[in-house]
LOLUMDO-308060 format. One record per residue: chain; x, y, z of N, C-alpha, C in turn. Coordinates in steps of 0.2 Angstrom, whole numbers, plus 5000, padded with zeros to 4 digits. Layout:
BEGIN
A/X/Y/Z/X/Y/Z/X/Y/Z
...
***
This chain:
BEGIN
A/4952/4928/5221/4951/4934/5219/4957/4938/5218
A/4960/4942/5217/4966/4945/5217/4970/4943/5210
A/4976/4942/5210/4980/4940/5204/4980/4946/5199
A/4978/4945/5193/4978/4950/5187/4972/4953/5186
A/4967/4952/5190/4961/4953/5189/4959/4961/5187
A/4964/4966/5190/4962/4973/5188/4966/4974/5182
A/4969/4970/5178/4973/4972/5173/4969/4969/5166
A/4963/4967/5166/4961/4964/5160/4959/4970/5156
A/4958/4969/5149/4956/4974/5145/4962/4979/5144
A/4968/4978/5146/4973/4984/5144/4978/4980/5140
A/4980/4983/5134/4985/4981/5130/4984/4975/5127
A/4988/4972/5124/4988/4966/5121/4983/4964/5116
A/4980/4958/5116/4974/4957/5111/4968/4960/5114
A/4968/4961/5121/4961/4963/5124/4960/4970/5122
A/4965/4974/5118/4965/4980/5118/4960/4982/5112
A/4954/4985/5113/4949/4986/5108/4952/4991/5102
A/4957/4996/5103/4959/4999/5099/4966/4998/5095
A/4968/4991/5097/4973/4989/5094/4979/4992/5095
A/4981/4997/5101/4986/5001/5101/4991/4999/5105
A/4989/4994/5110/4993/4991/5115/4994/4995/5121
A/4990/5000/5121/4990/5005/5127/4988/5003/5133
A/4989/5006/5139/4987/5004/5145/4980/5009/5148
A/4977/5011/5142/4971/5016/5143/4972/5023/5142
A/4978/5024/5141/4980/5032/5139/4980/5033/5132
A/4981/5038/5129/4982/5039/5122/4988/5036/5119
A/4986/5032/5114/4992/5028/5111/4993/5031/5104
A/4997/5027/5100/4998/5029/5093/4992/5029/5089
A/4991/5033/5084/4986/5033/5079/4987/5027/5075
A/4982/5025/5072/4982/5020/5067/4984/5023/5061
A/4988/5020/5056/4990/5024/5049/4984/5023/5045
A/4983/5028/5041/4978/5027/5035/4979/5021/5031
A/4973/5018/5028/4974/5013/5024/4978/5013/5019
A/4982/5009/5017/4988/5008/5012/4994/5013/5012
A/4995/5017/5018/5001/5020/5020/5007/5016/5021
A/5006/5009/5023/5011/5005/5024/5013/5002/5018
A/5009/5000/5013/5009/4997/5007/5014/5002/5002
A/5011/5009/5003/5014/5014/4999/5022/5015/5001
A/5023/5015/5008/5030/5016/5010/5035/5010/5008
A/5032/5004/5008/5036/4998/5005/5036/4998/4998
A/5032/5000/4995/5032/5001/4987/5038/5007/4985
A/5038/5012/4989/5042/5018/4988/5050/5015/4989
A/5050/5011/4994/5057/5008/4995/5059/5003/4990
A/5054/4999/4987/5057/4995/4981/5058/5000/4975
A/5054/5004/4974/5055/5007/4968/5062/5012/4968
A/5064/5013/4974/5070/5017/4974/5076/5013/4974
A/5075/5006/4975/5081/5001/4975/5083/4999/4967
A/5090/4998/4967/5092/4995/4961/5091/4988/4959
A/5088/4984/4963/5087/4978/4962/5081/4975/4967
A/5080/4968/4966/5075/4965/4972/5079/4966/4979
A/5073/4968/4984/5075/4968/4991/5071/4962/4995
A/5075/4960/5000/5072/4955/5005/5068/4960/5010
A/5063/4956/5013/5060/4960/5019/5064/4963/5024
A/5070/4961/5025/5075/4964/5030/5078/4969/5027
A/5079/4970/5021/5082/4976/5017/5077/4981/5016
A/5070/4980/5016/5065/4984/5014/5064/4988/5021
A/5065/4984/5027/5063/4987/5034/5068/4991/5036
A/5075/4990/5033/5080/4995/5034/5079/5001/5030
A/5077/5000/5024/5076/5006/5020/5069/5011/5023
A/5066/5007/5027/5060/5011/5029/5062/5013/5036
A/5068/5013/5038/5071/5016/5045/5070/5012/5051
A/5068/5004/5050/5069/5001/5055/5062/5001/5060
A/5057/5006/5058/5051/5007/5062/5046/5001/5062
A/5046/4998/5057/5042/4992/5057/5045/4984/5058
A/5041/4981/5061/5043/4973/5063/5045/4970/5055
A/5049/4966/5055/5050/4962/5049/5045/4958/5047
A/5042/4955/5053/5036/4952/5051/5030/4956/5048
A/5030/4962/5050/5025/4966/5046/5027/4968/5039
A/5033/4969/5038/5035/4970/5032/5034/4964/5027
A/5036/4959/5030/5035/4952/5026/5027/4951/5024
A/5023/4953/5029/5016/4951/5028/5014/4957/5022
A/5017/4964/5023/5014/4968/5017/5017/4966/5010
A/5024/4963/5010/5025/4960/5004/5022/4954/5001
A/5020/4950/5005/5015/4945/5003/5008/4947/5001
A/5005/4952/5003/5000/4955/5001/5000/4958/4995
A/5006/4961/4994/5007/4964/4987/5009/4960/4982
A/5012/4954/4983/5013/4949/4979/5007/4946/4977
A/5002/4944/4982/4996/4941/4980/4991/4947/4976
A/4992/4952/4976/4989/4957/4971/4992/4958/4965
A/4998/4956/4965/5000/4956/4958/5004/4962/4957
A/5006/4965/4963/5010/4973/4963/5017/4972/4963
A/5019/4966/4966/5027/4964/4966/5028/4957/4963
A/5033/4956/4961/5035/4949/4960/5041/4947/4965
A/5042/4940/4966/5048/4938/4970/5052/4933/4967
A/5058/4933/4970/5061/4926/4968/5065/4925/4975
A/5067/4918/4974/5070/4915/4980/5076/4919/4981
A/5078/4920/4988/5084/4923/4990/5086/4919/4997
A/5089/4914/4997/5090/4910/5004/5084/4906/5004
A/5082/4907/5011/5077/4903/5013/5070/4908/5012
A/5071/4914/5010/5065/4918/5009/5065/4920/5002
A/5062/4927/5001/5061/4930/4995/5064/4937/4994
A/5065/4938/4989/5067/4946/4987/5062/4948/4982
A/5060/4955/4983/5054/4957/4980/5055/4963/4974
A/5053/4963/4969/5053/4969/4965/5045/4971/4963
A/5044/4977/4962/5038/4980/4959/5037/4978/4952
A/5031/4976/4951/5030/4975/4943/5028/4981/4939
A/5028/4987/4942/5026/4992/4937/5029/4998/4942
A/5030/5003/4938/5032/5010/4942/5026/5014/4945
A/5027/5018/4948/5021/5023/4951/5016/5024/4947
A/5017/5028/4941/5012/5030/4936/5008/5023/4934
A/5012/5018/4932/5008/5011/4930/5004/5008/4935
A/5006/5009/4942/5002/5006/4947/4995/5010/4948
A/4996/5017/4948/4990/5021/4947/4985/5019/4942
A/4988/5018/4936/4984/5017/4930/4980/5011/4931
A/4984/5006/4934/4981/4999/4935/4975/5000/4940
A/4976/5004/4945/4970/5005/4951/4964/5008/4947
A/4966/5013/4942/4961/5017/4939/4956/5012/4935
A/4960/5007/4932/4956/5002/4927/4953/4998/4932
A/4956/4995/4938/4952/4992/4942/4945/4995/4945
A/4946/5000/4946/4940/5004/4949/4935/5006/4943
A/4937/5007/4937/4933/5007/4931/4929/5001/4930
A/4933/4995/4931/4930/4988/4930/4924/4986/4935
A/4923/4990/4941/4918/4988/4946/4912/4990/4944
A/4911/4996/4939/4904/4998/4938/4903/4996/4931
A/4896/4994/4930/4893/4992/4924/4893/4998/4919
A/4891/5004/4922/4891/5009/4917/4897/5014/4917
A/4902/5010/4912/4908/5013/4912/4908/5021/4908
A/4904/5021/4904/4901/5028/4901/4901/5034/4906
A/4897/5032/4910/4894/5037/4915/4900/5038/4920
A/4904/5032/4922/4910/5034/4927/4915/5038/4923
A/4917/5037/4917/4921/5041/4913/4919/5047/4911
A/4913/5049/4910/4910/5055/4910/4911/5059/4916
A/4909/5056/4922/4909/5060/4929/4918/5062/4929
A/4922/5056/4928/4929/5057/4929/4932/5063/4925
A/4930/5064/4918/4932/5069/4914/4930/5075/4916
A/4923/5075/4919/4919/5081/4920/4923/5084/4927
A/4928/5080/4930/4930/5084/4936/4937/5085/4936
A/4940/5084/4930/4946/5085/4928/4947/5094/4928
A/4954/5096/4931/4955/5102/4931/4957/5104/4923
A/4957/5110/4920/4959/5112/4914/4966/5109/4911
A/4970/5109/4915/4977/5106/4913/4977/5099/4912
A/4974/5096/4917/4973/5088/4916/4969/5086/4909
A/4964/5091/4909/4959/5090/4903/4963/5090/4896
A/4968/5095/4896/4972/5097/4891/4977/5092/4890
A/4980/5089/4893/4984/5083/4894/4981/5076/4891
A/4974/5076/4895/4970/5069/4892/4968/5070/4884
A/4966/5076/4883/4964/5077/4876/4970/5075/4871
A/4976/5078/4873/4982/5077/4869/4984/5070/4869
A/4983/5066/4874/4985/5059/4873/4981/5055/4869
A/4973/5057/4869/4969/5054/4865/4969/5055/4858
A/4972/5061/4856/4973/5063/4850/4980/5061/4847
A/4983/5057/4852/4990/5054/4850/4996/5059/4849
A/4996/5064/4854/5001/5069/4853/5006/5068/4859
A/5006/5063/4862/5011/5061/4867/5009/5055/4872
A/5014/5052/4874/5013/5046/4878/5018/5046/4884
***
């Protein structure tokens, strides 16, 4: 009886909140996509491909390199970044700029619904006046 009996359930993999805390308030989980957004921002700001270590540095070193590598691998699997060999690992480059990525995400969401007309109608009905003017001008071929 004794030993580490009173310590079970605190921190580590037994921590249901995943915070590694010992029962007190711990760091809050980041919103979904926040880490990917930060990694993409670092890649967009770069002059060329970045290794996970360089991305980690650009993010201020607050994330473990393994975490950055996992995020980059997931982005690669989604087609959001490309990669080239750099030594024993890879260096990554975004496939699109931020507006291009947003447009791709919009297309992905649109493709999930069978009634595209209803989705587009709802989208357009929720635009503010300025966005509606921009969209109308784009559809009329007045700018791109």
